Structure formats: C-alpha cells, structure tokens
MARRO-345618 format. One record per residue: residue in one letter; x, y, z of N, C-alpha, C, O in turn. Coordinates in pm, whole numbers, padded with zeros to 5 digits, always signed. Example, Ala and Ser with C-alpha at 12.3 -4.5 7.8 and 13.67 -1.06 7.14 Angstrom:
A+01319-00569+00780+01230-00450+00780+01320-00330+00780+01424-00332+00846;S+01285-00225+00708+01367-00106+00714+01290+00003+00787+01341+00114+00804;
! end
This chain:
M-03473-01952+01202-03571-02090+01123-03657-01968+01091-03675-01982+00970;A-03736-01830+01135-03829-01770+01091-03755-01734+00918-03809-01744+00808;R-03662-01706+00941-03593-01636+00787-03652-01802+00713-03729-01798+00617;V-03632-01860+00738-03667-01994+00631-03836-02005+00640-03875-02070+00542;A-03917-01974+00702-04010-02005+00681-04072-01915+00626-04168-01935+00553;G-04003-01756+00666-04029-01624+00561-04011-01714+00409-04102-01708+00327;L-03918-01776+00389-03887-01799+00259-03997-01886+00201-04076-01840+00118;V-04000-01971+00229-04116-02074+00234-04218-02032+00197-04265-02069+00089;L-04282-01940+00277-04399-01844+00241-04417-01760+00151-04528-01737+00103;L-04288-01689+00108-04285-01626+00020-04320-01711-00107-04425-01698-00170;F-04206-01812-00142-04256-01902-00293-04348-01942-00227-04272-02001-00150;L-04441-01962-00188-04594-02050-00179-04684-01940-00252-04756-01969-00348;T-04671-01773-00181-04750-01682-00213-04641-01642-00384-04724-01596-00463;C-04603-01643-00404-04546-01620-00582-04564-01694-00659-04586-01669-00778;I-04556-01833-00594-04568-01926-00743-04689-01973-00834-04686-02031-00943;L-04810-01926-00745-04923-01971-00813-04974-01855-00931-05028-01885-01038;P-04945-01727-00887-04959-01578-00995-04847-01575-01058-04840-01479-01136;H-04716-01669-01054-04609-01650-01141-04634-01751-01264-04623-01734-01386;L-04663-01833-01208-04708-01964-01317-04867-01950-01449-04888-02002-01559;A-04953-01846-01356-05044-01822-01456-04987-01724-01550-04996-01716-01672;A-04934-01661-01477-04874-01509-01596-04819-01607-01665-04847-01596-01784;R-04757-01694-01643-04650-01737-01761-04795-01812-01909-04811-01783-02027;L-04870-01916-01812-04940-01921-01886-04991-01847-01975-04977-01872-02094;T-05067-01733-01924-05169-01646-01976-05102-01539-02097-05116-01542-02220;L-05019-01441-02005-04959-01359-02100-04773-01393-02148-04708-01294-02181;G-04707-01520-02148-04597-01535-02172-04508-01460-02122-04408-01454-02193;R-04505-01413-02051-04400-01374-01905-04485-01327-01756-04607-01330-01736;S-04409-01298-01694-04437-01260-01547-04330-01198-01462-04215-01244-01457;R-04385-01057-01371-04280-01019-01295-04279-01071-01180-04227-01004-01090;W-04323-01175-01154-04299-01244-01006-04185-01283-01006-04142-01278-00891;P-04087-01333-01099-03963-01327-01046-03857-01271-00961-03771-01313-00883;R-03907-01128-01021-03803-01071-00950-03852-00987-00809-03781-00938-00721;R-04016-00989-00826-04071-00985-00694-04022-01081-00561-03972-01052-00452;F-04055-01189-00615-03972-01303-00531-03796-01267-00451-03740-01278-00342;L-03768-01222-00588-03593-01210-00560-03595-01113-00424-03564-01136-00307;G-03642-01001-00487-03672-00882-00409-03669-00904-00235-03594-00867-00144;G-03797-00989-00248-03841-01038-00145-03766-01144-00050-03785-01171+00068;C-03707-01176-00111-03619-01288-00041-03497-01215-00034-03414-01298-00074;A-03446-01129-00013-03323-01007+00010-03401-00979+00083-03392-01062+00174;W-03471-00917+00103-03536-00838+00230-03575-00964+00341-03549-00954+00461;I-03614-01033+00305-03608-01150+00439-03511-01175+00462-03501-01202+00582;L-03397-01187+00396-03278-01238+00472-03133-01072+00514-03012-01069+00540;G-03225-00982+00502-03179-00811+00581-03140-00763+00519-03048-00697+00565;A-03162-00746+00367-03109-00681+00260-03185-00568+00259-03305-00574+00236;R-03126-00462+00281-03171-00338+00276-03092-00259+00178-02977-00221+00204;V-03178-00221+00013-03118-00165-00129-03139-00103-00165-03260-00104-00188;T-03062+00027-00216-03104+00118-00265-03028+00099-00392-02948+00007-00407;V-03069+00240-00535-02983+00177-00660-02975+00298-00641-03071+00337-00575;A-02880+00404-00678-02802+00517-00781-02768+00502-00892-02709+00402-00930;G-02806+00623-00982-02735+00618-01072-02859+00653-01192-02971+00691-01157;Q-02826+00635-01318-02902+00662-01398-02956+00539-01482-02894+00454-01545;P-03139+00566-01454-03158+00400-01497-03142+00302-01588-03110+00339-01701;L-03154+00207-01571-03084+00106-01712-03215+00146-01831-03338+00154-01833;R-03126+00160-01901-03157+00164-02087-03241+00013-02109-03200-00084-02045;P-03345+00000-02189-03402-00173-02223-03238-00246-02326-03146-00195-02390;H-03268-00347-02297-03117-00418-02399-03004-00394-02340-02906-00361-02408;S-02994-00407-02174-02856-00344-02125-02781-00472-02079-02823-00566-02011;L-02653-00451-02138-02569-00578-02096-02470-00544-01933-02357-00500-01955;V-02509-00562-01770-02500-00542-01702-02390-00611-01648-02424-00726-01620;V-02218-00577-01610-02130-00609-01590-02094-00566-01438-02076-00452-01396;A-02089-00690-01366-02118-00690-01234-01971-00755-01131-01914-00861-01154;N-01942-00677-01040-01892-00751-00953-01959-00891-00877-02078-00920-00867;H-01869-00947-00841-01969-01116-00741-01866-01135-00629-01754-01186-00630;T-01959-01062-00505-01903-01102-00395-01996-01240-00298-01941-01295-00203;S-02128-01276-00339-02217-01346-00300-02349-01415-00352-02403-01350-00440;W-02406-01519-00322-02508-01536-00415-02624-01414-00337-02737-01386-00377;L-02580-01379-00263-02699-01230-00244-02709-01155-00352-02804-01091-00399;D-02606-01169-00382-02582-01101-00545-02722-01082-00653-02785-00990-00705;I-02724-01205-00647-02878-01221-00754-02999-01184-00694-03097-01157-00764;L-03004-01181-00543-03092-01205-00519-03174-01014-00472-03282-00969-00434;V-03003-00950-00517-03021-00797-00506-03022-00716-00661-03073-00615-00708;L-02971-00781-00688-02998-00783-00812-03103-00785-00932-03147-00700-01010;G-03121-00915-00912-03280-00961-00970-03401-00885-00917-03513-00870-00965;G-03331-00830-00778-03484-00762-00723-03517-00636-00732-03631-00593-00717;S-03414-00568-00758-03372-00441-00780-03414-00415-00912-03515-00346-00925;I-03355-00456-01011-03350-00371-01138-03383-00460-01245-03374-00425-01363;G-03429-00594-01202-03504-00680-01282-03452-00737-01378-03513-00745-01485;T-03279-00811-01356-03194-00881-01474-03216-00992-01479-03250-01040-01371;A-03212-01069-01575-03184-01219-01610-02977-01212-01564-02896-01120-01556;F-02969-01353-01547-02807-01390-01556-02758-01449-01652-02823-01494-01746;V-02585-01460-01630-02584-01539-01702-02497-01638-01624-02402-01598-01557;S-02532-01773-01634-02457-01866-01532-02373-01980-01596-02376-01999-01718;K-02311-02044-01527-02311-02200-01520-02370-02265-01551-02481-02240-01505;D-02373-02392-01640-02461-02446-01660-02515-02592-01544-02621-02653-01559;D-02438-02614-01463-02414-02657-01360-02466-02628-01214-02399-02657-01115;L-02566-02580-01210-02589-02512-01096-02659-02606-00941-02739-02560-00860;G-02608-02720-00939-02619-02853-00841-02751-02866-00808-02816-02885-00911;H-02821-02864-00708-02952-02849-00659-03075-02904-00792-03059-02800-00855;G-03126-02943-00835-03236-02889-00946-03376-02844-00920-03474-02854-00993;F-03367-02800-00820-03452-02725-00772-03388-02540-00766-03450-02434-00780;V-03292-02558-00750-03196-02399-00761-03220-02390-00945-03277-02296-01001;H-03175-02481-00999-03204-02459-01143-03299-02495-01194-03299-02532-01311;W-03422-02495-01109-03545-02450-01145-03616-02315-01156-03679-02263-01248;L-03582-02272-01019-03583-02121-00982-03476-02036-01086-03500-01918-01112;A-03333-02117-01155-03270-02023-01201-03360-02008-01339-03363-01894-01384;D-03415-02084-01394-03560-02096-01543-03582-01983-01541-03540-01890-01611;Q-03692-01990-01412-03819-01903-01407-03741-01758-01441-03800-01690-01525;N-03650-01717-01401-03616-01597-01390-03510-01561-01544-03435-01465-01566;G-03540-01668-01619-03432-01662-01731-03287-01664-01776-03212-01594-01844;T-03284-01752-01724-03147-01784-01709-03086-01799-01823-03145-01858-01914;I-02938-01742-01845-02882-01800-02000-02763-01900-01901-02683-01879-01809;Y-02807-02014-01980-02660-02080-01932-02563-02090-02042-02580-02068-02162;V-02440-02135-01967-02345-02109-02031-02209-02240-01973-02183-02251-01853;R-02158-02300-02049-02038-02356-02023-01879-02306-02017-01810-02306-02119;R-01828-02265-01889-01742-02164-01845-01618-02200-01893-01538-02125-01950;E-01600-02361-01858-01492-02421-01914-01441-02471-02053-01331-02512-02091;H-01572-02449-02121-01539-02462-02260-01501-02369-02333-01555-02269-02379;R-01369-02430-02340-01328-02228-02424-01363-02186-02568-01375-02075-02620;K-01380-02360-02635-01421-02360-02772-01535-02257-02808-01533-02167-02892;G-01625-02291-02731-01750-02251-02722-01754-02112-02707-01862-02063-02739;A-01694-02057-02679-01656-01874-02651-01753-01804-02714-01858-01762-02666;R-01711-01793-02826-01852-01792-02953-01953-01801-02918-02008-01706-02865;D-02018-01923-02936-02150-01944-02942-02214-01892-02766-02331-01864-02743;Q-02092-01890-02657-02160-01785-02568-02247-01732-02569-02363-01752-02532;A-02152-01595-02650-02143-01497-02642-02264-01452-02795-02357-01372-02782;L-02254-01476-02839-02385-01546-02904-02546-01568-02817-02632-01482-02836;A-02556-01609-02785-02633-01647-02669-02690-01549-02640-02804-01519-02673;I-02579-01460-02543-02631-01385-02454-02704-01264-02540-02815-01210-02537;A-02587-01249-02617-02669-01110-02737-02769-01165-02817-02812-01096-02909;S-02823-01296-02797-02972-01291-02858-03066-01291-02746-03186-01274-02766;A-03008-01314-02607-03105-01252-02471-03137-01111-02479-03245-01065-02441;L-03020-01026-02539-03064-00871-02558-03121-00785-02608-03134-00662-02602;R-03183-00936-02701-03228-00855-02819-03427-00849-02714-03516-00769-02743;G-03432-00910-02650-03560-00877-02510-03496-00742-02459-03382-00696-02471;E-03591-00703-02406-03605-00570-02316-03536-00583-02180-03466-00492-02135;R-03558-00711-02108-03490-00697-02005-03331-00689-02035-03270-00725-02136;P-03273-00621-01893-03120-00632-01852-03058-00767-01848-03117-00844-01773;V-02952-00815-01911-02880-00904-01871-02745-00889-01800-02657-00820-01850;T-02725-00969-01654-02612-00934-01609-02483-01072-01623-02467-01190-01590;V-02420-00973-01687-02266-01120-01632-02138-01087-01532-02089-00974-01526;F-02093-01193-01459-02013-01150-01379-01913-01213-01435-01905-01335-01439;P-01800-01107-01500-01636-01158-01472-01584-01214-01446-01528-01313-01493;E-01588-01128-01290-01532-01264-01253-01490-01406-01237-01384-01445-01188;G-01611-01497-01295-01593-01580-01274-01660-01644-01152-01763-01712-01157;T-01626-01630-01099-01669-01643-00923-01695-01546-00801-01718-01430-00837;T-01699-01565-00673-01786-01470-00613-01621-01441-00531-01562-01537-00482;G-01569-01321-00527-01459-01251-00410-01455-01258-00318-01555-01293-00256;P-01334-01226-00251-01346-01189-00084-01413-01084-00072-01449-01098+00045;G-01450-01006-00100-01473-00886-00090-01360-00781-00027-01402-00684+00036;T-01282-00791-00036-01168-00711-00032-01069-00672-00132-00970-00605-00103;H-01090-00705-00224-01054-00713-00373-01117-00724-00508-01178-00826-00476;L-01151-00708-00618-01164-00738-00744-01120-00818-00776-00999-00799-00786;L-01158-00946-00813-01056-01081-00907-01045-01033-01045-01133-00953-01077;P-00961-01062-01131-00920-00984-01239-01053-01045-01345-01066-01166-01364;F-01131-00959-01398-01209-00967-01520-01153-01044-01622-01046-01023-01681;R-01259-01163-01645-01253-01242-01814-01307-01181-01891-01375-01088-01846;S-01305-01194-01990-01345-01075-02089-01419-01155-02189-01457-01108-02296;T-01443-01316-02139-01495-01388-02253-01656-01356-02306-01707-01368-02418;L-01712-01309-02174-01885-01361-02167-01893-01188-02240-01999-01173-02300;I-01821-01092-02242-01828-00942-02258-01853-00960-02416-01924-00888-02486;E-01793-01051-02449-01758-01053-02593-01897-01012-02670-01906-00923-02755;A-01993-01088-02626-02131-01016-02633-02160-00912-02689-02221-00940-02792;A-02148-00807-02677-02157-00673-02691-02101-00652-02843-02172-00585-02917;A-01979-00706-02895-01953-00725-03011-02061-00806-03146-02062-00776-03265;F-02121-00882-03097-02266-00963-03142-02382-00886-03094-02472-00970-03090;A-02416-00801-03066-02522-00712-02946-02608-00629-03089-02546-00625-03195;E-02721-00580-03083-02735-00501-03189-02749-00373-03121-02791-00352-03007;R-02713-00300-03197-02622-00123-03191-02700-00084-03083-02625-00013-03017;D-02831-00089-03015-02884-00047-02908-02880-00118-02753-02936-00097-02645;V-02806-00189-02793-02749-00214-02679-02617-00169-02570-02499-00176-02604;E-02656-00132-02462-02546-00008-02383-02502-00134-02257-02573-00213-02195;I-02380-00114-02255-02284-00172-02199-02288-00099-02027-02244+00016-02027;R-02330-00145-01900-02355-00095-01797-02278-00102-01678-02351-00136-01585;P-02156-00084-01640-02065-00129-01520-02179-00116-01429-02260-00023-01429;V-02179-00265-01316-02288-00219-01174-02206-00228-01073-02134-00321-01107;A-02166-00189-00961-02090-00198-00818-02227-00255-00775-02337-00205-00799;V-02201-00364-00712-02257-00373-00590-02216-00407-00431-02176-00518-00397;D-02229-00312-00354-02181-00261-00244-02197-00313-00093-02294-00274-00027;Y-02144-00364-00062-02194-00463+00081-02139-00328+00213-02172-00339+00331;G-02068-00230+00167-01976-00163+00224-01914-00249+00385-01861-00359+00371;D-01920-00215+00467-01832-00271+00559-01878-00431+00565-01795-00520+00585;A-01980-00453+00552-02032-00615+00583-01990-00669+00457-02064-00765+00433;A-01893-00651+00351-01833-00748+00169-01782-00854+00273-01848-00956+00296;V-01660-00826+00335-01631-00952+00355-01703-01088+00465-01691-01211+00456;E-01784-00996+00574-01866-01112+00627-01947-01195+00510-01950-01317+00493;V-01992-01121+00456-02119-01188+00332-02078-01225+00240-02148-01289+00161;A-01938-01196+00213-01856-01299+00102-01837-01458+00097-01774-01516+00185;W-01904-01535-00024-01887-01657-00024-01757-01663-00071-01737-01578-00158;H-01659-01735-00043-01510-01773-00079-01454-01875-00037-01448-01854+00084;H-01429-01929-00048-01317-02050+00000-01411-02140+00088-01369-02244+00138;E-01530-02101+00102-01645-02133+00168-01749-02307+00139-01789-02324+00024;P-01773-02386+00216-01849-02447+00140-02013-02407+00156-02073-02359+00253;T-02063-02447+00016-02197-02388+00022-02317-02377+00163-02373-02289+00228;K-02310-02521+00158-02429-02463+00310-02384-02428+00442-02453-02419+00543;R-02272-02411+00432-02210-02336+00566-02214-02194+00551-02229-02128+00654;N-02203-02136+00443-02236-02019+00397-02379-01961+00400-02419-01854+00445;V-02448-02067+00335-02591-02020+00324-02648-02006+00474-02746-01933+00491;V-02593-02071+00580-02664-02059+00730-02616-01988+00789-02673-01949+00891;R-02495-01941+00754-02426-01824+00831-02488-01739+00764-02463-01640+00832;I-02560-01699+00669-02621-01556+00640-02729-01582+00698-02774-01498+00776;L-02803-01715+00674-02923-01692+00732-02939-01669+00906-03044-01660+00970;R-02803-01664+00956-02781-01676+01087-02766-01530+01110-02766-01490+01226;R-02753-01450+01017-02686-01347+01062-02776-01230+01111-02864-01200+01031;T-02773-01159+01226-02871-01084+01302-02888-00940+01205-02789-00906+01140;G-02960-00891+01200-02966-00750+01181-02996-00707+00992-03012-00779+00894;S-02993-00588+01006-03029-00598+00859-02892-00567+00756-02792-00533+00820;L-02878-00574+00645-02763-00560+00587-02776-00449+00460-02812-00491+00350;P-02739-00280+00484-02770-00186+00353-02648-00240+00235-02528-00261+00253;V-02729-00251+00116-02659-00262-00014-02686-00156-00107-02792-00098-00126;S-02603-00143-00148-02590+00003-00242-02569-00082-00401-02474-00156-00424;V-02652-00059-00477-02650-00088-00655-02622+00054-00701-02704+00146-00701;R-02493+00060-00743-02470+00158-00836-02450+00121-00951-02378+00025-00976;L-02517+00200-01053-02545+00189-01149-02454+00327-01287-02489+00426-01352;L-02346+00254-01267-02228+00373-01350-02272+00410-01494-02380+00399-01552;D-02153+00458-01531-02166+00475-01637-02098+00441-01744-01975+00439-01747;P-02203+00400-01884-02222+00325-02011-02089+00300-02031-02030+00342-01932;L-02001+00246-02120-01883+00215-02170-01922+00224-02373-02009+00193-02454;P-01793+00283-02366-01841+00279-02520-01803+00156-02599-01702+00089-02577;R-01914+00126-02718-01963+00010-02739-01821-00019-02847-01818-00126-02907;E-01679+00106-02872-01608+00111-03000-01508+00042-02930-01400+00076-02980;L-01488-00051-02822-01365-00061-02768-01380-00219-02752-01484-00271-02713;D-01270-00288-02784-01265-00448-02791-01303-00515-02645-01338-00455-02544;R-01287-00640-02662-01380-00693-02477-01308-00702-02401-01345-00714-02284;K-01110-00699-02453-01063-00719-02346-01048-00539-02275-01029-00542-02154;Q-01055-00406-02332-01101-00295-02321-01209-00251-02270-01223-00151-02200;L-01295-00332-02307-01443-00323-02190-01393-00374-02085-01386-00288-01997;A-01352-00478-02051-01351-00589-01924-01260-00480-01823-01276-00462-01702;A-01156-00412-01918-01026-00354-01841-01085-00174-01776-01028-00098-01698;R-01194-00163-01837-01220-00042-01778-01356-00019-01723-01394+00090-01682;A-01461-00179-01724-01539-00203-01604-01497-00212-01519-01545-00142-01430;R-01370-00311-01479-01297-00327-01361-01290-00200-01282-01349-00176-01177;A-01184-00101-01370-01209-00001-01304-01306+00096-01241-01300+00144-01128;Q-01400+00117-01340-01484+00148-01240-01581+00127-01159-01651+00210-01101;I-01585+00027-01156-01633-00107-01073-01553-00112-00903-01603-00149-00796;A-01371-00045-00944-01349-00065-00808-01348+00060-00754-01377+00073-00635;A-01305+00190-00848-01337+00314-00791-01454+00338-00731-01452+00402-00626;A-01578+00294-00784-01739+00290-00694-01718+00194-00533-01742+00228-00418;L-01681+00103-00573-01653+00026-00394-01500+00059-00336-01471+00001-00232;G-01404+00140-00392-01314+00193-00268-01223+00114-00295-01138+00128-00207;L-01182+00014-00391-01102-00078-00396-00970-00016-00512-00992+00061-00605;Q-00812-00083-00469-00718-00054-00530-00750-00188-00676-00775-00308-00659;V-00737-00107-00822-00740-00219-00876-00609-00280-00884-00613-00400-00857;D-00510-00242-00909-00395-00318-00927-00297-00360-00777-00176-00377-00778;A-00386-00369-00658-00382-00440-00572-00309-00587-00601-00344-00649-00701;H-00216-00636-00520-00233-00767-00487-00300-00853-00480-00372-00851-00380;L-00319-00984-00584-00416-01076-00564-00360-01221-00530-00283-01259-00618;P-00375-01302-00437-00368-01411-00424-00356-01485-00551-00266-01568-00553;Y-00433-01470-00664-00429-01548-00758-00346-01509-00882-00283-01405-00905;S-00367-01651-00975-00301-01567-01099-00391-01518-01227-00496-01571-01262;P-00324-01399-01291-00442-01338-01357-00539-01393-01436-00483-01490-01486;G-00624-01390-01468-00723-01412-01552-00726-01396-01696-00609-01373-01726;E-00790-01395-01795-00796-01394-01937-00779-01176-01907-00778-01101-02005;
! end
C-alpha cells in the first residue's frame, strides 16, 4: 500500500508540470522523471554502464518484465515501440506521454510501414527502443529475436546508431520475469516484493549498419546473451521465430 501511495503521489507531482511543459515548450522531460521515480519506488536501483547513447539511437533490448519500461525510460530517456493494444486506456495515455510508437505486430503485411514509422521517430534526438523478442521472457534465456522491427535501420538516416542494450536483473531475473502469468498477479507480486532490486543497464557496442536485418537481430542477440551470461544456442521451449 505504501508503494501504491507513492506511485499516486508521484503521478500527481509530475502531471501538472508535464502538461505545462508540453503546452508551452512542445516537449517535456517529466515522463523520464516519472518513469525513473516509479522504478525507484518499486525498489529498482539502476546503474548504467557503457558508452552513452548518441542522439538518434535505435536501442535493441532484451525484455524480461514491464519493469524494463520504467528502468530504460528513466535511465536513458528512451521512447518505446509497443503493440497497439495496451489494454486499459489510462496505461495507453501514459504511454502516449512518453512518445510511444504503436505497431500491429500480427499484421505482417504492414511490416514495412512499421519500420518506416520507427525510422521517422528516429529523426528526433531521443533514442527509440524495440524489444525484438516480441514478448517478455522467463529470465533464464533469451527468446528468438524477430528481425521485423529492426528493419527500421534500413530506412533510417545514416546517423542512426544501432545499440544492443542488456537489462540485467542478476539473480532476481527469474523472480521479476513476467512470463505466462496474469497481469494483475504479476503487478501485485512486484508491488509486494521486499527490499531493493539492483538493475544494470549495459550499453553495448554499436552494430554495423551494413548488416541486413536478420544479421542485425542475430548479432544483437549474441551480444546481449554474452552480457547476461546466457547461452545463445541453449534449448528453447518455443518454436523459433523469424
């Protein structure tokens, strides 16, 4: 209950200056502060390692929990690519405030349009993050990386840098993983978790732009797996993706 109260208080503190900044300046830094504050209230203690992101960076990250949004949004100030149906309207509104780019992942014929939308967003200075696993994993291994969204690199300006990023929860990865669990149960479980949660955000080496999308997906997965100490070729209880 203390964490819920803290989240509500944080929202009420941020909402008015955020709306005022959007109205007067056309942009706001308050979503980053809000996401970082939410992560802290939920126990996350985030450290960032690696060379800082350049403007116009396409971030390719592993996906373990909805906490990833709070951790990455608060620490590196990124926008996200998300499925177009986020469920509750308030959650959708919050995502809008952070400049989320929506795609219909089941709509394969629109893959090029999705990539073009991401490439257009990369013209701004903010980094944009894609989760090529397509869903949250179990924390013990990486799911196959789908290359569809990474195709945005082919349409992006030449100054766009492609950066794999590993979100590392350490020994708590399995505990915080949102995998085959109802949303409400997972949220309550995270809220009830005691103590702090060390999280390392590792900004890895940029990928060569001359690689095609499938090569980029494979290289990003290999780098992230190495950073997390996971085996890329470990047995997966899933059918391989694209």
